[in-house]
N, C-alpha and C positions, 0 to 999 in steps of 0.2 A: 716264702712265708706260709705258715700253715693256716688252715681255716680257723683254728682257735685263736691264733695271733691276730688274724684279720678281724675276727669278732670282737676281741678285746679292744682293738683300736677304735672300732665303731662305737662301742659302749662307752669308752673313755671320752670320746668326743661329745657324747650326749651328757655325760656327767660334768663336763666342763661348761658350766653355764655362761662363762664369759664369751665363748665362741658359739655356743648353740643357744641363740636367743629365742625369745618367745615366738617370734614369727616363724622361725624354722621348726620349732616344736609343733606349732599348729599345723603346718603344711605336712610334716612327716607323719604325724598321727592321724591326720585327716585321710592321707593316702593309705596308711595301714588299715584304718577303720573301714574304708571302702572295700578293700580286698577281704578283710576279716569277716565282714558281714555276710559275704557270699560263702566263705568257708564254713561258718558256723550255722548259718540260717538256711541255706539252700541245700537240702538233702544231706546235711551234716557230712561234708566231704572229708572231714578228718577221721571219721569212723571207718576202720578197715571192714571190707565186705565180710570177712570171716566172723566178725563180731556179731553180725546179725543172725548167724546160724544159731538155732535153738533158742532164740530170744523169747519165743512164746512157750518155752517149756514150763510146765506147771510146777508150782511149789518152789520156784527159785526167786531170790531177791537179786536183781541185777547188780546192786551195789556191793554185794558180798560174794556171790557165786562166780561172777564173770572174771574176777581177778585171777582165779585159779584155772580158768579155761584158756587153752592155748589159742592165741590170736595170731593169725598169719598176716604179717604186714604186706601191704601192696604199695605200689609207687605213688598213687594219688594221695592216699591217706598219710603216708610217711611225709610227703612234701608238705601237706597241710599241717601236720602236727609240728614239724620243724618250724614252719612259719609262725604258728601260734606261740611256740616257745620263744621264738625270737622277738615277737611282739611284747611278751611278758618281760623279757630281759631288757628291752629298750625302755619300757615303762618303769621298771625298777631303777634303771640308771638315771632316768629323769627325776624320780623321787629322791634318789641320793643327792642329786644336784640341788634341788630346792630345799631339802632338809639341811644340807650343808650351809646354804646361804642363810637360812634362818638362824642356824647356830652362830654363824659369823656375826650377824646383826645383833644377836643377844650378847655376844661377848663384847661388842662395841658399847653396849649399854650397861655393862657390869658395874660401872662406877656410879650409876644412878639407881633409884629405887625401882623395884620390880614393876613392869608395865602389864604383866599378864599375857604378853604376846605368845609366850611358849604354850600356854594352855588354850589359845584360840585355834580354831580350825584353820589349817593352811589351805589356801586356794590353789587349785590345780586347773590348768586350761581344760576346757570342756572336751576337747578331742582326746586327751589322755584318759579322762574318766570314761568316755564312751568305749574306748578300746578295752580298758580294764574291766568294765562292766560286762561286755560281751564275753571276755575270757572267763570271768567269774561264773557265768551261767553254764559253762561247759564242765565245771569241776567234777560232777558226779558221772557224767557220760564218759569222761576220760578214764574212769576207773576200769572200763571194759575195752580199752583201745590198745592193749598190749604194752610192751616195754616202752615204746616211744610215747605212748599216751600217758604212762605214769611219770615219765620225765617231764612232759609238758605240764601235767597236773601239779607236780612238785614245784615247778617254777612259778606257775600261776598262784598256787597256794601261798608261796613266799611273798609274792607281790601283794596279795590281798591282806596278809598279816602285816606287812610293812605299812600298807595304807592305813590300817587300823591303829597300829602302835604309834605312828607319826601324826595321828590326829588330822588326817587330810579330809577335805570336804566330802560330804556324802558317804563317809566311811560306813555308816549304818546300812547302806545298800549293798555292801560287799561282804556281808557275813552270813546271809541267809543260806548260801550253799557251803561256805567255808566252815562254819561251826559244826554242822552235822558231819562233814567230811573228816574234820579233825577228831571228832568223837569216834567215828568208824575206825579210823587209823589206830586209835588207842586200844580198841577192842579186838583188833586183828591178832592172830596167833603169833605174828612176828613183831608185834609192837615192842617199843623200847621205852625206857624212862624219858628219853628225849621227846617222844611223841606226847607223853603226859605233860611234860613241861610246856610244850607248845600250846596244848589245849588250856592248861592252867593260866597261861599268859593272856588268854582271850576271855577270862572270867567275866569281865565287864560287858562283853557282847551278849552274854546270856541274859542280862538284865533287860534286853530289848524284846525278849520273847513274850508273846501274848498267850498265856497258858489257858485262856478260854477259847482259843481258836483251834478247832479240830484238826486243822492242817498240820499242826506240829506234833501230832500223836506219835509219829514214827520217831521223831527226835526225843520225845519224852521217854519212849521205851528204851532208846539207846542210853539216855542219861541214867536210867534206873539200873542198867546193866553195869555201870561203872562201880556201883556199890558192892558188887561181888567180884570185882576184878582184883586179883592179887597185886597187879602192877600199880593200881591206885592205892591199895591199902598199905603197901610196904613203904611208900615214899611220901615225903612231906608235901610235894606238889599235888599228888593224888588226893591225899587226905584233906588238904586245903580246898581243893576243887569240890570234893564231896560236901564239905562244910558249907561252901557257897551255895550249893544246890538248895539248902534249907532256907535260904533267904529270898529265893526267886518269886514264889507265889504261895499263899496259904493253901490253895487247893492241891498243890503238889506235895506238900509235907506228909500227909497221910500215906501217900504212895511210897515215899522214901522210907517211912517207918516200917511199912509192910515189907519192903524189899530187904530191910535189915533183919526183921524178925524171922523171916523164912530161912535165914542163914545161921541163926544162933545155934540150933541143935547140932550142926555139923562143923561149926567154926572152931578153929584152933584157939587155945587160950591166949596166945600172944596177939592174935588178931582182935579178939574181944577186948583186950586191954587198950 
């Protein structure tokens, strides 16, 4: 049996809520959380030693420049990154289980009037949220951890997106790193329409932003860059995302108008339409 097959067996056992009851979920994720807290908090064991080289180089933004820098993996960080990715996979499998159970309950109620349960936030055991929250906080650091780091980042990002879309408890606490990361991904030179689609699906999370808080200045600057991105302007998801930006906060609207005005002299006629 291959490692992948073994992994799928473990994940499927977590997805099977009838066998993997709440007591087992608590014990599993409590144990994972204990190890994970050491991995992510104590000296960031998941960051390859080579990623620290040139970290103080002037004029570079770590979230943008370190992606292109060659990162040499080492045994300790690779093991930590694989563990983090495994934690995210297990959390995602558990979410699949509880969302499926909710759907089954709703189908059982289909003959009665709507109860509104689908729109209510779904409760998740604290231990699962704790693990997911710790993983969420690593999203941007993983950008500079090489190929294994990007794989872990992608899995954790999917977990946080699933948490938001399935309306799980405390979902608003799992977007502060996620949303800026998704914006950065759409502005990357290798971005695809699918990246824009993922960001567009998180539109509602933008409504949580406090535009009077100076700490989101970096995110504001990223959002303004989307107005000049051909990837956004050419596709419906991108245009709808830009339209939503105008509804976020009155103080942000003049900056959006200015970002558009500076493009008009050199913009193609099709784009202006």
